[in-house]
C-alpha positions as CSV (number, residue, x, y, z in Angstrom):
1,X,5.1,-21.1,-4.7
2,X,7.9,-22.5,-6.9
3,X,6.1,-25.9,-6.9
4,X,2.7,-24.4,-7.7
5,X,3.8,-22.0,-10.4
6,X,6.3,-24.4,-12.1
7,X,7.4,-23.1,-15.5
8,X,5.3,-20.0,-15.1
9,X,7.3,-18.6,-12.2
10,X,9.9,-16.8,-14.4
11,X,7.0,-15.0,-16.2
12,X,5.4,-13.7,-13.0
13,X,6.2,-10.5,-11.1
14,X,6.5,-11.5,-7.5
15,X,6.2,-9.2,-4.5
16,X,6.3,-10.1,-0.8
17,X,6.4,-8.3,2.6
18,X,8.8,-8.5,5.6
19,X,8.4,-7.1,9.1
20,X,6.3,-9.7,11.0
21,X,7.9,-12.7,12.6
22,X,6.7,-15.8,14.4
23,X,6.4,-15.3,18.2
24,X,5.6,-17.5,21.1
25,X,1.9,-16.9,21.1
26,X,1.4,-14.7,18.0
27,X,3.2,-12.9,15.3
28,X,5.5,-10.1,16.4
29,X,6.6,-7.0,14.5
30,X,10.2,-6.0,14.3
31,X,12.4,-3.5,12.4
32,X,15.6,-5.1,13.5
33,X,17.9,-4.7,10.4
34,X,19.4,-8.2,10.8
35,X,16.0,-9.9,11.0
36,X,14.7,-8.0,8.0
37,X,17.7,-8.9,5.9
38,X,17.4,-12.5,6.9
39,X,13.7,-12.4,6.1
40,X,14.4,-11.3,2.5
41,X,16.9,-14.1,2.2
42,X,14.4,-16.6,3.5
43,X,11.7,-15.3,1.1
44,X,13.9,-15.8,-1.9
45,X,14.6,-19.4,-0.8
46,X,10.9,-20.1,-0.3
47,X,9.9,-18.5,-3.6
48,X,12.6,-20.3,-5.5
49,X,13.8,-17.0,-7.0
50,X,14.5,-13.5,-5.9
51,X,11.3,-11.5,-5.4
52,X,10.9,-8.5,-7.7
53,X,9.7,-6.3,-4.9
54,X,9.9,-6.6,-1.1
55,X,7.8,-4.4,1.1
56,X,8.7,-3.2,4.6
57,X,5.4,-4.1,6.2
58,X,3.7,-1.6,8.5
59,X,6.8,-0.1,10.0
60,X,4.7,2.2,12.2
61,X,3.9,-0.8,14.4
62,X,7.4,-0.8,15.9
63,X,8.2,2.9,15.9
64,X,6.6,3.9,19.3
65,X,6.3,7.5,20.4
66,X,10.0,8.5,20.6
67,X,10.5,10.9,17.7
68,X,14.3,10.9,17.5
69,X,14.6,7.2,18.2
70,X,11.9,6.3,15.7
71,X,13.7,8.3,13.0
72,X,16.8,6.2,13.5
73,X,15.0,2.9,13.7
74,X,13.1,3.6,10.5
75,X,16.2,4.8,8.6
76,X,18.1,1.6,9.7
77,X,15.2,-0.6,8.6
78,X,15.0,1.1,5.2
79,X,18.8,0.8,4.9
80,X,18.6,-2.9,5.5
81,X,16.0,-3.3,2.7
82,X,18.1,-1.1,0.4
83,X,21.1,-3.3,1.1
84,X,19.1,-6.4,0.1
85,X,18.2,-4.8,-3.2
86,X,21.8,-3.6,-4.0
87,X,23.1,-7.1,-3.3
88,X,20.6,-8.7,-5.7
89,X,18.4,-10.5,-3.1
90,X,15.4,-8.7,-4.5
91,X,14.7,-6.5,-7.5
92,X,13.5,-3.5,-5.5
93,X,12.0,-2.6,-2.1
94,X,9.1,-0.6,-0.9
95,X,7.1,0.5,2.2
96,X,3.6,-0.8,2.8
97,X,1.8,1.1,5.6
98,X,-1.7,0.7,6.9
99,X,-1.4,4.0,8.8
100,X,1.4,6.2,7.3
101,X,0.7,9.1,9.6
102,X,3.4,8.3,12.2
103,X,6.0,8.1,9.4
104,X,5.6,11.6,8.1
105,X,7.7,13.3,10.8
106,X,10.3,10.5,10.7
107,X,11.2,10.6,7.0
108,X,13.6,13.2,5.5
109,X,15.7,13.4,2.4
110,X,18.5,11.3,4.0
111,X,16.2,8.4,4.7
112,X,16.8,5.6,2.1
113,X,14.2,6.0,-0.7
114,X,11.9,3.1,-1.5
115,X,10.9,2.3,-5.1
116,X,7.2,2.0,-4.1
117,X,5.0,3.3,-1.3
118,X,1.8,1.4,-0.7
119,X,-1.0,2.7,1.6
120,X,-4.7,2.2,2.0
121,X,-6.8,3.8,-0.7
122,X,-10.4,4.4,-1.4
123,X,-13.6,6.1,-0.2
124,X,-13.4,4.6,3.3
125,X,-9.9,6.0,4.1
126,X,-9.8,9.1,6.4
127,X,-8.3,12.4,5.6
128,X,-5.3,12.0,7.9
129,X,-4.2,8.8,6.1
130,X,-4.7,10.3,2.6
131,X,-2.7,13.4,3.5
132,X,0.1,11.4,5.1
133,X,0.5,9.2,2.0
134,X,0.8,12.2,-0.2
135,X,3.2,13.9,2.2
136,X,5.5,10.8,2.2
137,X,5.4,10.8,-1.6
138,X,6.6,14.4,-1.6
139,X,9.5,13.8,0.9
140,X,10.6,10.7,-1.0
141,X,10.1,12.3,-4.4
142,X,7.9,9.5,-5.6
143,X,5.8,10.1,-8.7
144,X,2.3,8.6,-9.2
145,X,3.6,5.5,-10.9
146,X,5.5,4.5,-7.7
147,X,2.4,4.9,-5.4
148,X,0.3,1.9,-4.8
149,X,-3.1,1.5,-3.1
150,X,-4.5,-1.4,-1.1
151,X,-7.8,-2.4,0.5
152,X,-9.9,-0.2,-1.9
153,X,-13.1,-1.6,-0.4
154,X,-12.1,-1.4,3.2
155,X,-12.5,-5.1,3.6
156,X,-15.1,-6.6,1.2
157,X,-17.4,-5.6,-1.6
158,X,-20.1,-7.4,0.4
159,X,-19.9,-4.9,3.3
160,X,-23.2,-3.1,3.9
161,X,-21.7,0.3,3.3
162,X,-21.6,-0.4,-0.5
163,X,-25.4,-0.9,-0.5
164,X,-25.9,2.4,1.3
165,X,-23.8,4.7,-0.9
166,X,-23.5,5.0,-4.7
167,X,-19.9,5.7,-5.7
168,X,-20.9,6.4,-9.2
169,X,-21.3,10.1,-8.3
170,X,-17.5,10.2,-8.4
171,X,-17.4,9.2,-12.1
172,X,-18.2,11.1,-15.3
173,X,-21.0,9.2,-17.0
174,X,-20.9,6.5,-14.4
175,X,-24.3,5.0,-15.2
176,X,-22.7,2.1,-17.2
177,X,-20.7,0.9,-14.2
178,X,-21.6,-1.0,-11.1
179,X,-21.1,0.4,-7.6
180,X,-18.2,-1.9,-7.0
181,X,-16.5,-0.7,-10.2
182,X,-17.1,2.9,-9.3
183,X,-15.6,2.5,-5.9
184,X,-12.6,0.7,-7.3
185,X,-12.0,3.3,-10.0
186,X,-12.4,6.2,-7.5
187,X,-9.9,4.6,-5.2
188,X,-7.1,5.4,-7.6
189,X,-7.7,9.1,-6.7
190,X,-7.8,8.7,-2.9
191,X,-4.9,9.2,-2.7
192,X,-3.5,9.4,-6.3
193,X,-1.9,6.0,-7.1
194,X,-0.8,4.2,-10.2
195,X,-1.3,0.6,-9.1
196,X,-4.0,-1.1,-6.9
197,X,-3.4,-4.3,-5.0
198,X,-6.4,-6.6,-4.9
199,X,-7.2,-10.3,-4.1
200,X,-6.7,-12.8,-7.0
201,X,-8.9,-15.6,-5.8
202,X,-12.0,-14.7,-7.8
203,X,-11.4,-14.3,-11.6
204,X,-14.9,-12.9,-12.2
205,X,-14.2,-10.2,-9.6
206,X,-10.9,-9.4,-11.3
207,X,-12.6,-9.1,-14.7
208,X,-15.1,-6.6,-13.2
209,X,-12.3,-4.5,-11.7
210,X,-10.3,-4.5,-14.9
211,X,-13.4,-3.2,-16.8
212,X,-13.7,-0.4,-14.3
213,X,-10.4,1.1,-15.4
214,X,-12.2,2.4,-18.5
215,X,-14.3,4.8,-16.2
216,X,-13.3,8.4,-15.9
217,X,-13.2,9.9,-12.4
218,X,-14.8,13.2,-11.8
219,X,-11.9,15.1,-10.4
220,X,-14.0,18.1,-9.2
221,X,-16.4,15.9,-7.2
222,X,-13.4,14.0,-5.7
223,X,-11.7,17.3,-4.8
224,X,-14.9,18.5,-3.0
225,X,-15.1,15.1,-1.2
226,X,-11.5,15.5,0.0
227,X,-12.3,19.0,1.3
228,X,-15.3,17.7,3.2
229,X,-13.1,14.9,4.7
230,X,-10.6,17.4,6.0
231,X,-13.3,19.6,7.5
232,X,-14.7,16.7,9.4
233,X,-11.4,15.0,10.2
234,X,-10.8,16.6,13.7
235,X,-11.0,13.8,16.2
236,X,-11.9,11.2,13.7
237,X,-10.0,8.0,13.0
238,X,-7.6,7.7,10.1
């Protein structure tokens, strides 16, 4: 990245993730504090600078089913990331979780507090994941500006689902926006987040999403949608 960005690198805000490591046959996940600490050091060397934000990536993948053990493992992993930040190896640290539900019972006020929590967001996210993200935000006392969303389209804007539904019903006066724009703007409310992570390989797509930020979500309709999700969530995937 340092070679590609050149003189622009100091002007960029850089984030990265740690938690997955090369294995014999495929990548393996680990919450070992030593490996996490070394991964942050390695990231800084590769980037040519200390990253502004380092995410603990999908910690739920290594927590297993043991409640007490999982609590300790998660706390130690968070402490390792907190240590990298305090020693200047990164500007701040966060947690990025595809399925935050297993984390809810493992986090308490003594668990080191991340600067950012990032979870899936949008109309294709189930009630359990939405509720878990909001519960973690409460336990960690994170306001909306510290909550990030990812994968707002559940994969791709070209997926058939976006031809079958019209997300503009979730906007006030949404007629002037595309379905993609409506889905993107609505994702900021499911759950409530202040920042959305999206791909950067298509400038035209980015322009379309930036224009969507002018849209006004219909909070009442979104609330009714959340209620329906909860009513139908029993036995459904996250």
